[in-house]
Backbone as CSV, one residue per row, in Angstrom:
resi,resn,N_x,N_y,N_z,CA_x,CA_y,CA_z,C_x,C_y,C_z
1,MET,17.493,98.314,4.007,19.382,98.367,4.817,19.839,98.951,4.909
2,PRO,21.210,100.310,5.435,21.343,100.614,4.819,22.857,100.385,3.859
3,SER,22.920,101.120,2.946,24.311,100.754,2.063,25.259,100.639,2.660
4,GLY,25.868,99.209,2.527,27.393,98.818,3.036,27.390,97.525,4.312
5,VAL,26.177,97.544,4.609,25.930,96.488,5.398,25.783,95.379,4.727
6,LYS,26.187,94.483,5.760,27.019,93.139,5.397,26.068,92.163,6.094
7,LEU,24.940,91.494,5.100,24.513,90.101,6.362,26.056,89.045,6.714
8,ILE,25.804,88.724,8.115,26.484,87.893,8.427,25.235,85.646,8.129
9,PRO,26.279,85.017,7.550,25.508,83.791,7.478,25.065,83.349,8.701
10,LYS,23.855,82.739,9.083,23.566,81.942,10.106,24.453,80.721,10.020
11,PRO,24.789,80.691,11.743,25.660,79.800,11.641,25.183,78.233,11.442
12,ALA,26.146,77.485,11.275,25.272,75.465,10.995,24.384,75.725,12.353
13,SER,23.156,74.564,12.544,22.964,74.616,13.401,23.215,73.560,14.232
14,LEU,23.157,73.234,15.090,23.570,72.403,16.539,22.751,71.088,15.816
15,HIS,21.616,71.281,15.176,20.702,70.240,15.529,20.506,70.171,14.237
16,SER,21.262,69.901,13.196,20.537,69.094,11.508,20.477,67.520,12.033
17,ASP,19.861,67.164,10.802,19.498,66.218,11.088,20.457,64.685,11.270
18,GLU,22.129,65.033,10.260,23.583,63.735,11.289,23.193,64.307,12.428
19,TYR,23.381,65.920,13.141,23.733,65.275,14.094,22.913,65.390,15.343
20,LYS,21.305,65.720,14.777,20.231,64.788,15.680,20.513,63.339,15.669
21,ARG,20.769,62.775,14.384,21.134,61.324,14.675,22.800,60.721,15.337
22,PHE,23.325,61.948,15.631,24.554,61.054,16.332,23.647,61.164,17.553
23,LEU,23.485,62.071,18.271,23.173,62.222,19.530,22.070,60.906,19.525
24,GLU,20.765,60.709,18.469,20.238,59.973,19.371,21.364,58.505,19.200
25,HIS,22.138,58.547,18.600,23.175,57.213,18.480,23.588,57.284,19.356
26,LEU,24.239,58.074,20.202,25.395,58.242,21.698,23.455,57.721,22.866
27,ARG,22.674,58.277,22.763,22.315,57.939,23.673,21.737,56.211,23.823
28,ALA,21.100,55.938,22.293,20.792,54.446,21.820,22.388,53.702,22.786
29,VAL,23.589,53.965,22.383,25.402,53.131,22.876,25.015,53.168,24.294
30,ARG,24.926,54.317,24.944,24.811,54.615,26.086,23.854,52.809,26.641
31,LEU,22.596,53.474,26.764,21.234,52.543,26.359,21.892,51.582,26.515
32,ALA,22.549,50.760,25.396,22.879,49.172,24.883,24.152,48.681,25.450
33,ALA,25.094,49.559,26.580,25.443,49.369,27.278,25.123,49.300,29.046
34,GLY,23.881,49.750,29.115,23.273,49.394,30.840,23.644,50.508,31.576
35,MET,23.863,52.317,30.947,24.607,52.668,31.786,24.033,53.860,32.361
36,THR,23.859,54.502,33.234,22.738,55.901,33.063,24.036,56.893,32.869
37,GLN,23.030,58.073,32.628,24.081,59.517,32.438,25.102,59.888,33.740
38,GLN,24.540,59.426,34.879,24.892,59.548,35.326,26.633,58.263,35.929
39,GLN,25.997,57.157,35.459,27.947,56.428,35.821,28.325,56.722,34.222
40,ILE,28.087,57.511,33.354,28.803,58.335,32.302,29.666,59.078,32.902
41,ALA,28.804,60.183,33.894,29.639,61.162,34.522,30.754,60.854,35.288
42,ASP,31.120,60.153,36.175,31.216,59.712,36.914,32.543,58.636,36.365
43,GLN,32.269,58.325,34.986,33.586,57.383,34.277,34.445,58.775,34.052
44,LEU,34.013,59.973,33.512,34.501,61.078,32.866,34.941,61.995,34.033
45,ASN,34.513,62.010,35.417,34.933,62.907,36.071,33.844,64.646,35.977
46,LYS,33.003,64.115,35.638,31.922,65.558,35.081,31.215,65.123,35.827
47,PRO,29.854,66.723,36.159,28.324,66.444,37.144,27.331,65.597,35.424
48,GLN,26.516,64.903,36.378,25.247,64.102,35.122,25.196,65.236,34.912
49,SER,25.124,66.502,34.368,24.573,67.540,34.046,25.832,67.722,32.612
50,TYR,26.584,67.089,32.972,27.329,67.394,31.983,27.225,66.507,30.420
51,VAL,27.050,65.161,31.049,26.448,64.389,30.501,24.810,65.078,29.475
52,SER,24.087,65.141,30.409,22.525,65.512,29.566,22.562,66.651,28.949
53,LYS,23.534,67.783,28.953,23.537,68.708,27.699,24.707,68.171,26.613
54,CYS,25.381,67.456,26.657,25.932,67.019,25.554,25.308,66.222,24.773
55,GLN,24.125,64.738,25.602,23.588,63.977,25.056,21.741,64.977,24.186
56,SER,21.539,65.979,24.892,20.713,66.970,24.436,20.216,67.289,23.636
57,GLY,22.151,67.618,22.470,22.194,68.823,21.760,22.553,70.931,22.667
58,GLU,21.994,70.518,23.672,22.363,71.319,24.615,24.042,72.466,24.064
59,ARG,24.538,71.016,24.348,26.439,71.258,24.200,27.260,69.981,23.593
60,ARG,27.107,70.977,22.435,28.299,70.352,21.201,29.567,69.908,21.417
61,MET,29.184,68.545,21.007,30.099,67.669,21.284,31.795,68.010,20.506
62,ASP,32.835,67.542,20.620,34.065,67.591,20.102,34.551,66.068,19.849
63,ILE,35.962,65.408,19.032,36.320,64.367,18.962,36.920,63.993,20.036
64,VAL,37.594,64.987,21.272,37.631,64.473,22.340,36.959,63.839,23.073
65,GLU,36.039,64.836,23.120,34.833,64.067,23.957,34.147,62.964,23.872
66,ILE,33.848,62.808,22.312,33.150,61.589,21.815,34.010,60.618,22.355
67,HIS,35.003,60.700,22.491,36.603,59.349,22.090,36.356,59.553,24.162
68,ALA,36.250,60.150,25.203,35.826,59.958,25.736,34.777,59.325,26.630
69,PHE,33.884,59.557,26.135,32.466,58.795,25.784,32.315,57.389,25.739
70,CYS,32.926,57.720,23.830,33.048,56.079,23.839,33.992,54.646,24.790
71,VAL,34.997,55.132,25.096,35.729,55.237,25.972,34.866,54.169,27.563
72,ALA,34.542,55.410,27.978,33.614,55.148,29.167,32.179,54.363,28.469
73,MET,31.805,53.962,27.181,30.950,53.326,27.543,31.639,52.209,27.093
74,ASN,32.576,51.692,27.178,33.417,50.861,26.537,33.273,50.161,25.536
75,LYS,32.776,51.523,24.358,32.986,51.640,22.381,34.224,51.755,22.133
76,PRO,34.469,51.418,21.033,35.612,51.473,20.337,34.744,52.690,19.516
77,VAL,35.988,53.588,19.632,35.244,55.240,18.685,34.896,54.837,17.358
78,ASP,35.969,53.778,16.175,36.155,53.569,15.365,34.497,53.039,14.851
79,GLU,34.269,52.287,15.146,32.857,50.638,15.736,31.790,52.384,15.518
80,PHE,32.111,53.434,16.664,30.901,54.214,16.817,30.341,55.303,16.028
81,VAL,31.637,55.734,15.526,31.580,56.256,13.772,30.819,55.655,12.923
82,ARG,31.534,53.923,12.814,31.159,53.630,11.294,29.546,53.217,11.707
83,GLU,28.951,53.037,12.848,27.498,52.754,13.196,26.622,54.053,13.333
84,TRP,27.140,55.364,13.120,26.568,56.420,12.945,26.405,56.716,11.053
85,ALA,28.155,56.461,10.530,27.865,57.011,9.399,26.718,55.677,8.239
86,ILE,26.151,55.066,8.696,25.508,54.057,8.243,24.280,54.721,8.839
87,ILE,23.754,54.673,9.986,22.925,55.788,10.009,22.188,57.035,9.049
88,VAL,23.920,57.296,9.848,23.227,59.343,8.746,22.857,58.782,7.068
89,LYS,23.238,57.654,6.612,22.313,57.620,5.231,21.394,56.853,4.648
90,ARG,20.492,56.268,6.089,19.425,56.231,5.911,18.265,57.390,5.940
91,PRO,17.679,57.222,5.150,16.763,58.013,4.572,15.971,58.629,5.878
92,LYS,15.200,60.087,5.888,14.841,60.731,6.969,13.286,60.435,7.747
93,ARG,13.376,60.441,8.437,12.220,60.020,9.368,10.935,61.127,8.970
C-alpha cells in the first residue's frame, strides 16, 4: 500500500444482528395485525415494493418511517420499540 493512503473503515452493516431482529419483529407485527405488505403500502401511500424493501432490509428505515409503519399497523411505536428491545437482549440463535 502506498504511504499516506488511509484505510476507510467499513460502514456499519445494514444487516447487524440487531437490525435483523428488528426486521423480523416488523414482519411479525405486520402478520399479527393480519395485514399484507400491500395493505401497509396503501396506508402509507407507497408502492408495495417500498414495504418489501423496508421489510427485507434492502432499504434501511429511519424513525419517521418506523413510526409510519406502526401507525399503519395500529401498533403504538413505544410498544413496538419496547418489544424489540426485549427481543434484541435474547441470546443469538
